[in-house]
C-alpha positions as CSV (number, residue, x, y, z in Angstrom):
1,M,101.3,90.9,91.2
2,S,98.5,88.5,90.4
3,S,96.0,86.7,92.6
4,S,93.4,84.0,92.5
5,T,90.9,82.6,95.0
6,A,90.6,78.9,94.4
7,P,93.0,76.1,93.6
8,G,92.3,74.2,90.4
9,A,93.2,71.0,88.8
10,S,96.9,70.5,88.0
11,A,99.4,68.1,86.5
12,A,100.6,65.2,88.5
13,S,103.0,66.3,91.2
14,S,106.7,65.5,91.0
15,I,107.4,66.4,94.7
16,D,110.2,64.7,96.5
17,R,108.8,64.1,99.9
18,E,112.1,62.8,101.2
19,S,113.7,66.3,100.8
20,H,112.3,68.3,103.7
21,N,115.9,68.8,104.8
22,P,117.9,69.0,101.6
23,E,121.6,68.3,101.4
24,P,123.9,70.0,101.0
25,R,122.0,73.3,100.7
26,H,120.7,73.5,104.2
27,Q,121.7,70.6,106.4
28,A,125.2,71.8,107.1
29,W,123.9,75.2,108.3
30,R,121.0,73.9,110.5
31,N,121.1,74.9,114.2
32,T,119.0,73.3,116.9
33,R,115.9,75.4,117.6
34,R,115.5,76.5,121.3
35,F,112.4,75.6,123.2
36,A,111.2,76.5,126.7
37,G,108.4,74.8,128.7
38,C,105.9,72.5,127.1
39,A,106.3,72.2,123.4
40,R,102.5,72.2,123.0
41,C,102.1,75.5,125.0
42,V,105.1,77.7,124.3
43,L,107.3,78.3,121.2
44,Q,110.4,80.3,121.6
45,V,111.5,82.0,118.4
46,G,114.3,84.3,119.4
47,P,114.3,86.2,122.7
48,T,110.5,86.3,123.0
49,E,108.2,83.4,123.8
50,I,105.0,83.3,121.7
51,P,101.9,81.9,123.3
52,R,100.4,79.0,121.2
53,G,96.8,78.1,120.8
54,Y,95.3,74.7,121.1
55,H,97.2,72.0,119.0
56,G,100.2,74.4,118.8
57,R,98.7,76.9,116.4
58,V,100.2,80.4,116.3
59,W,97.3,82.8,116.0
60,F,97.1,85.7,113.6
61,S,99.4,88.6,114.6
62,T,102.0,90.4,112.7
63,S,104.7,90.1,115.3
64,P,104.6,86.3,115.7
65,I,104.5,85.8,111.9
66,L,107.7,87.8,111.6
67,R,109.4,86.0,114.5
68,I,108.7,82.7,112.9
69,L,110.3,83.9,109.6
70,D,113.3,85.4,111.5
71,D,113.8,82.1,113.4
72,C,113.8,80.2,110.1
73,A,116.3,82.7,108.7
74,K,118.6,82.1,111.7
75,D,118.3,78.3,111.1
76,F,118.9,78.8,107.3
77,T,115.5,77.4,106.4
78,F,114.5,80.7,104.9
79,P,115.3,81.2,101.2
80,V,118.8,82.6,100.5
81,L,118.8,83.8,96.9
82,D,122.6,84.0,96.6
83,N,123.0,80.5,97.9
84,G,126.5,79.5,96.9
85,Y,125.3,76.0,95.9
86,V,122.5,77.1,93.6
87,Y,122.4,79.0,90.3
88,L,119.2,81.0,90.7
89,A,116.7,81.0,87.7
90,A,113.3,82.1,89.0
91,T,111.2,82.7,92.1
92,R,107.6,83.1,93.2
93,L,105.8,83.9,96.4
94,S,102.2,82.9,97.4
95,V,100.1,84.0,100.4
96,Y,97.3,81.9,101.8
97,A,94.9,82.6,104.7
98,A,91.6,81.7,106.4
99,K,91.5,82.9,110.0
100,P,92.9,81.7,112.3
101,E,95.3,80.0,109.9
102,W,97.9,81.4,107.4
103,A,100.6,80.2,105.1
104,L,103.3,81.7,103.0
105,V,105.1,79.8,100.2
106,I,108.3,80.7,98.4
107,E,109.4,78.8,95.3
108,V,113.0,79.0,94.1
109,F,113.9,77.3,90.8
110,G,117.5,76.8,90.0
111,F,120.3,74.4,89.4
112,S,122.7,72.9,91.9
113,P,125.6,71.1,90.3
114,R,125.7,68.8,93.4
115,A,122.1,67.8,92.9
116,G,122.6,67.0,89.2
117,L,119.1,68.0,88.0
118,P,117.4,71.4,88.1
119,D,114.7,71.6,90.8
120,I,112.2,73.8,92.5
121,S,112.8,74.4,96.2
122,I,109.4,74.9,97.9
123,Y,109.6,76.6,101.2
124,T,106.4,76.7,103.3
125,F,105.9,78.8,106.5
126,A,102.6,78.4,108.3
127,S,100.6,78.7,111.5
128,Q,99.8,75.0,111.0
129,L,101.4,72.8,108.3
130,H,99.6,70.2,106.2
131,N,101.0,66.9,104.9
132,R,103.9,66.5,107.3
133,D,106.2,63.6,106.9
134,N,105.0,60.2,108.1
135,P,106.8,58.7,111.2
136,E,107.6,55.6,109.0
137,R,110.1,57.7,107.0
138,Y,112.3,58.1,110.1
139,V,114.7,55.6,111.7
140,S,113.0,56.0,115.1
141,R,110.2,57.8,116.8
142,E,112.7,60.0,118.5
143,A,114.1,61.1,115.1
144,Y,110.6,61.9,113.9
145,E,109.9,63.9,117.1
146,K,113.1,65.9,116.5
147,Y,112.0,66.7,113.0
148,L,108.7,68.1,114.2
149,K,110.3,70.0,117.1
150,R,112.9,71.6,114.9
151,N,110.5,72.5,112.1
152,P,107.2,73.4,113.8
153,H,106.2,76.1,111.3
154,N,108.3,75.4,108.2
155,E,108.5,72.7,105.6
156,F,110.6,72.0,102.6
157,R,109.8,70.0,99.4
158,S,111.4,69.6,96.0
159,A,109.8,69.4,92.6
160,Y,111.4,68.6,89.3
161,P,110.1,70.4,86.2
162,M,112.9,69.1,83.9
163,D,113.0,65.4,83.2
164,E,116.2,63.4,83.2
165,G,117.5,62.6,79.7
166,D,120.3,62.6,77.2
167,W,120.1,66.4,77.0
168,Q,122.7,66.6,79.8
169,D,126.3,65.8,79.2
170,P,126.8,62.3,80.7
171,D,130.4,63.1,81.6
172,D,129.6,66.4,83.3
173,L,126.0,67.2,84.3
174,E,126.7,70.9,84.5
175,F,126.7,71.1,80.7
176,L,124.2,70.3,77.9
177,A,125.2,67.4,75.8
178,Q,126.9,68.5,72.5
179,S,124.4,66.4,70.6
180,A,121.4,67.7,72.4
181,R,118.6,69.4,70.3
182,H,115.9,69.4,72.9
183,V,115.3,69.4,76.7
184,A,112.5,67.6,78.5
185,V,110.1,69.9,80.4
186,R,107.2,68.1,82.2
187,G,107.1,65.4,79.6
188,D,107.4,67.7,76.6
189,L,110.4,68.1,74.3
190,V,111.4,71.8,74.1
191,P,113.8,72.8,71.3
192,L,117.1,74.3,72.4
193,P,117.6,78.0,71.5
194,S,120.3,79.5,69.4
195,V,123.1,81.6,70.9
196,D,121.4,84.8,69.8
197,E,118.2,83.8,71.5
198,Y,120.0,83.7,74.9
199,K,121.2,87.2,74.4
200,R,117.6,88.5,74.0
201,F,117.1,87.7,77.7
202,G,120.4,89.1,79.0
203,I,122.0,85.7,79.3
204,T,125.7,85.8,78.4
205,L,127.0,82.3,77.7
206,E,130.3,81.5,79.4
207,D,131.2,79.3,76.5
208,P,128.8,79.4,73.5
209,S,130.2,76.1,72.3
210,H,129.3,74.3,75.5
211,V,126.1,75.7,77.1
212,R,125.8,75.2,80.9
213,V,122.6,73.8,82.5
214,F,122.0,76.9,84.6
215,E,122.0,79.0,81.4
216,I,119.3,76.9,79.8
217,C,117.3,77.1,83.0
218,R,117.4,80.9,82.9
219,F,116.3,80.9,79.3
220,L,113.4,78.6,80.0
221,T,112.2,80.7,82.9
222,A,112.1,83.6,80.5
223,T,110.1,81.7,77.8
224,L,108.2,79.0,79.8
225,R,107.9,80.4,83.3
226,P,104.7,78.7,84.3
227,Q,106.1,75.3,83.5
228,M,109.3,75.9,85.3
229,L,107.7,76.8,88.6
230,G,105.4,74.6,90.7
231,T,102.0,73.4,89.7
232,I,99.2,74.3,92.1
233,D,99.4,71.0,93.8
234,E,103.2,71.3,94.2
235,R,103.2,74.7,95.8
236,R,100.2,73.9,98.0
237,V,101.7,70.6,99.2
238,S,102.2,71.8,102.8
239,V,99.3,74.3,102.9
240,L,96.1,73.5,104.7
241,P,93.6,72.7,101.9
242,H,90.9,75.1,103.1
243,L,93.2,78.2,103.0
244,R,92.4,80.7,100.3
245,E,95.0,82.1,98.0
246,I,95.2,85.8,98.8
247,M,98.0,86.9,96.6
248,V,100.8,85.7,94.3
249,L,104.0,87.7,93.6
250,D,106.3,87.1,90.6
251,E,108.8,89.6,92.0
252,W,109.5,91.4,95.2
253,N,112.3,92.8,97.3
254,H,113.9,89.9,99.1
255,P,116.1,90.4,102.2
256,D,119.8,89.6,101.8
257,V,119.8,87.0,104.5
258,T,123.5,86.2,103.9
259,D,124.3,89.8,104.8
260,G,122.3,89.4,108.1
261,V,119.1,91.1,107.0
262,R,116.2,89.3,108.7
263,P,112.6,89.2,107.3
264,S,111.4,91.4,110.1
265,K,113.7,94.1,108.9
266,S,112.4,93.8,105.4
267,D,109.5,96.2,104.4
268,T,108.3,93.5,102.0
269,F,107.8,90.9,104.7
270,R,106.4,93.4,107.2
271,Q,103.7,94.2,104.7
272,L,103.2,90.6,103.8
273,A,102.6,89.8,107.5
274,R,99.9,92.5,107.5
275,V,98.4,90.8,104.4
276,L,98.3,87.5,106.3
277,E,96.8,89.2,109.4
278,T,94.1,91.1,107.6
279,E,93.6,88.8,104.5
280,D,93.7,92.0,102.5
281,P,96.2,92.1,99.6
282,R,95.9,95.9,99.6
283,M,98.2,95.9,102.6
284,Y,101.0,95.1,100.3
285,R,102.3,98.4,98.8
286,P,106.0,97.9,97.9
287,T,108.3,100.7,98.7
288,E,111.5,99.1,97.4
289,P,112.3,97.9,93.8
290,P,112.1,94.1,93.2
291,N,115.4,92.2,93.3
292,T,114.4,88.6,92.8
293,H,115.6,88.4,89.2
294,W,118.7,86.1,89.0
295,S,120.8,88.9,87.7
296,N,120.7,90.6,91.1
297,W,122.3,87.6,92.9
298,P,125.6,86.9,90.9
299,E,127.3,85.0,93.7
300,G,124.7,82.2,93.6
301,G,126.1,78.8,92.5
302,L,129.7,79.8,92.7
303,L,130.7,77.4,95.5
């Protein structure tokens, strides 16, 4: 666990603002969120209605925070680490707060063969979100209002730490090009490792003569982790600027959402809700071993 208290300067952001509802990872699973009463006064997240403050803010309280996370899990907008469309490579979780506001950000770096290029999925959950999409990005005002109504406390963005280039096989983007000697990471050329170097990090190549993109992603997260995850600007893209970074986790015990485990049933997220409520990182005292390493989610990417 590491922490810092102030955001600093960072490299230029490569965030895809068009990708708040990515396809195909989430869109096919999305369900309509249920609302009762005035949308500015009451938010229904599950069976219980949560009172909302002025401008629709959800005030500090452990229970509403967990209900928001549970609602997102039901709508498949909460990270699923064994996502069948994504080969997992790395994760990170950041906590931000300044009463009465809070935010929680989860980054998931991996490779989806359908997407073509490795990316960082940036999931933000917050009492109030920053930098929402502009209405001009939607075909109608009604479509924009539906976007806000369905995602009142969650946002999704994508960032791309690996640049397009001839390092990928042009005939099959799931593989490295046979002639490739480098990959491009945030504008820098990084030499490709030997077969033995993969083994050092527990990566068993499916075919040593033709390395897969997800395999190099996993190697790079073991050797260049800071570059493969989001810059400060990228991970704070949907976080209110005045919120203070309380805590950063490089590993934690993540609920198996696919198996029906909701965040509110996870000791990790119950403790993180307490951290958000108190702004005290000492409230996080893990009782379960971390499981966010890619080796713990072997079914990811197999669809």
